[in-house]
C-alpha positions in Angstrom: 16.1 -5.5 -18.6 13.1 -3.9 -16.7 13.9 -1.4 -14.0 13.4 -2.9 -10.5 10.5 -1.5 -8.5 11.5 0.8 -5.6 11.2 -0.7 -2.2 8.4 1.0 -0.2 9.4 2.5 3.2 8.4 0.5 6.2 5.0 2.0 6.8 4.1 1.9 3.1 5.4 -1.7 2.9 3.1 -2.7 5.8 0.2 -1.0 4.1 1.0 -2.7 0.8 1.2 -6.1 2.5 -2.2 -5.6 4.2 -3.8 -4.4 0.9 -2.4 -7.4 -0.9 -3.9 -9.8 1.7 -7.2 -8.0 1.4 -7.0 -8.3 -2.4 -6.3 -12.0 -2.3 -9.5 -12.5 -0.3 -11.5 -10.2 -2.7 -10.0 -8.5 -5.7 -12.8 -5.9 -5.7 -12.1 -4.8 -2.1 -11.5 -1.2 -1.1 -9.8 -0.5 2.2 -10.5 2.6 4.3 -8.0 4.7 6.2 -9.6 4.0 9.6 -9.5 0.3 8.9 -5.7 0.6 8.2 -5.3 2.6 11.4 -7.3 0.1 13.5 -5.9 -3.1 12.0 -2.2 -2.0 11.8 -2.1 0.3 14.9 -1.0 3.3 12.9 -2.1 6.9 13.4 -3.9 8.9 10.6 -0.8 10.8 9.6 1.2 7.6 9.1 -1.5 6.1 7.0 -1.9 9.2 4.9 1.8 9.5 4.3 2.2 5.8 3.5 -0.8 5.8 1.1 0.6 8.9 -0.6 3.9 7.1 -1.1 2.2 4.1 -2.6 0.1 6.3 -4.8 3.2 8.1 -6.1 4.6 4.8 -7.1 1.4 3.7 -8.8 0.8 0.8 -6.4 -2.6 1.9 -5.2 -5.5 4.0 -6.5 -6.9 6.2 -3.8 -9.7 8.6 -3.2 -8.7 11.0 -0.4 -11.8 12.4 1.1 -11.9 15.1 3.8 -12.6 12.6 6.5 -11.4 9.3 5.1 -9.2 7.5 2.6 -10.4 4.8 0.3 -7.9 2.8 -1.6 -7.6 -0.2 -3.9 -4.5 -2.1 -4.9 -3.4 -1.8 -8.5 -1.9 -4.7 -10.6 1.5 -3.0 -10.2 0.9 -2.9 -6.4 0.0 -6.6 -6.3 3.2 -7.4 -8.3 5.3 -5.3 -5.8 3.7 -7.0 -2.8 4.5 -10.4 -4.3 8.1 -9.5 -5.1 10.6 -10.1 -2.3 12.3 -6.9 -1.2 15.8 -6.4 -2.7 18.7 -6.3 -0.2 21.1 -3.5 -1.0 24.6 -2.8 0.2 26.1 -6.2 -0.5 
C-alpha cells in the first residue's frame, strides 16, 4: 500500500490549491511570488515559507531569485491538490 501524502500546512495548502487552479487553466503556467501575495493576501515571508514546504515535499518546482519566486506545480503536486485532505484523530 502506498504511503499517504503528508497534508500541507494551511498556507502551503492554500498555495497548492491556487497553483492547481492555475495549472488546470494552463499546464505550462508559472506563478510568481508577488502574484501569490496579491491574489491570496499573504505577505512575502508566508509565501516563501509555504513554497519552501511544498518544494520539500516535491509538490512544486521553484526558482528562488533574489527579488522573486517562480514556481510550477509538479505531477505529484497536482495529485496532492486533487486528493481530499485526510482527517486524523478519529
